[in-house]
N, C-alpha and C positions, 0 to 999 in steps of 0.2 A: 504492500499498500504504500502510495505516496505521501509522503510526508507533509505538504505541500497543500494537497487536497484533501487531505483532515482536517489541519490549524481551518484552512476554509471551511468545513461541515461542518466542524464544531463551533465556529462565528457564528455561520448564516444559523443551526438549531437554535443560540444561545437566545442570540438577538429576535427572533420570532419567537418566542418563548417568554421574552419581556416583554414584547409586541402586546400579545393576544395576556398574560397576566394584565398590562396597564388598563387593557379595553376590558377583562374583567371587571377588575378595583372601578374602572368609571360607572359600569352599571353598578353597583352594590351602593358607589358613592350617592350616584342619582336614587337609589331605593330600588330594587328587585321590581315592588309593585307598580310604582312608575315604569320603570320598562316595561312589564308587563303591559298596561296599559298603551304603552307604544306599540308591543305588538300585534294587540286584539288590534291599533287602529289600521294597522296593512292587513286583516283578513288575519293572523298565524293565532295559534294558538298561546293565548299569557304563558301560559307554563311553561312556552317555548325559553323564555325569557331565561327563566329555571337554570334551564336546560342548557344554557347559550351561557350561562354569566361563569357557572359552575365547568362546563369546559374549558371556555377562555383562562379561569385564571389557575383550574388543578388542572388541563393539560399544559399549561405554559410552566408551570412551573415542572411536571413530567419534562418538558424540554429540555428547563437550566437544567435537570441533569442527566439528559441522555439517556430516558425512562418511559419504556411502550416508545418509541419514534415512531416509529413506522404505523402503529395500529393510531394515534395522535395524531400524526402528519395528515391520514386519510380522513380522520372526521376533518377535522381543519379547512380540507382541500373540499369536500363537503359542504362544510357549513358558508364556507368562499363563492361555491356555486351558488347558493341559496340565496345566498346575501346580494349579488350580482344579479340574478334571474328577478326574484321577490321583490326587491327596492330599489338600487341598483342604478339599472337594463333599460328605466325609460329614461334615466340623464346622461347618457352616450359613454364612452370612453373616458374623457375630459371635462366633462359633465357640463350644466348652462345659468345661464345666472344664478338660476337657485339653489342648485345644490351641486356637490361632490360630484361628478363619477366616478366608475368603479374601473380605478386606475390602479386605487391602493389593494381592493381588494382582491383584484388582479397577481398586485406581485406578489402578496401574503399567500393568494394559491401559490406560485408557481414555486415559490419560496418552501412551502409544504411541501411540494408534489416532487421537489429536489431530496430529498429528508426521505421518499418512498423507500427510493429505487436501493440503498442500501443501509440499514442501519448500523448495522457496525463499523462504518465509515466513521470516521473521527474517534472523540475521548469523550464516552459517556458510562450511566449503569449499565445499558445494553450491551454495551462491548464487553465489558469486566465479568457479565453475568455467563450471558451468551457465546458470544465466540469461543469460537473451535481455535485446540492449543492445535500449532503445526506438529 
């Protein structure tokens, strides 16, 4: 394994974890009830707000540690596809005068997708627990 690619993979994983933790914390700070109301206003069941907030917070922490990287990343890819389709698609890629587009969600999705390829790459708990000894 190339050490430079391991370093980059680890940095992407950690930064993605930090970003999702930030989004999860924001949902808790706004109040999950308020977030649930907003989810309901766009046609989603309110309880999805709780699922998303906990996924962002706990999943982000797992990514920081490099634990369950592939599974968390797949969940984030699906989450970003949902966010793009349900919320952001009408605004376009770069947005309009009223709202931001889906470029950020697309970047998060691509970063998460890159982490699904080889979760044993980089440094983290997955590699410590599950990497095969040569």
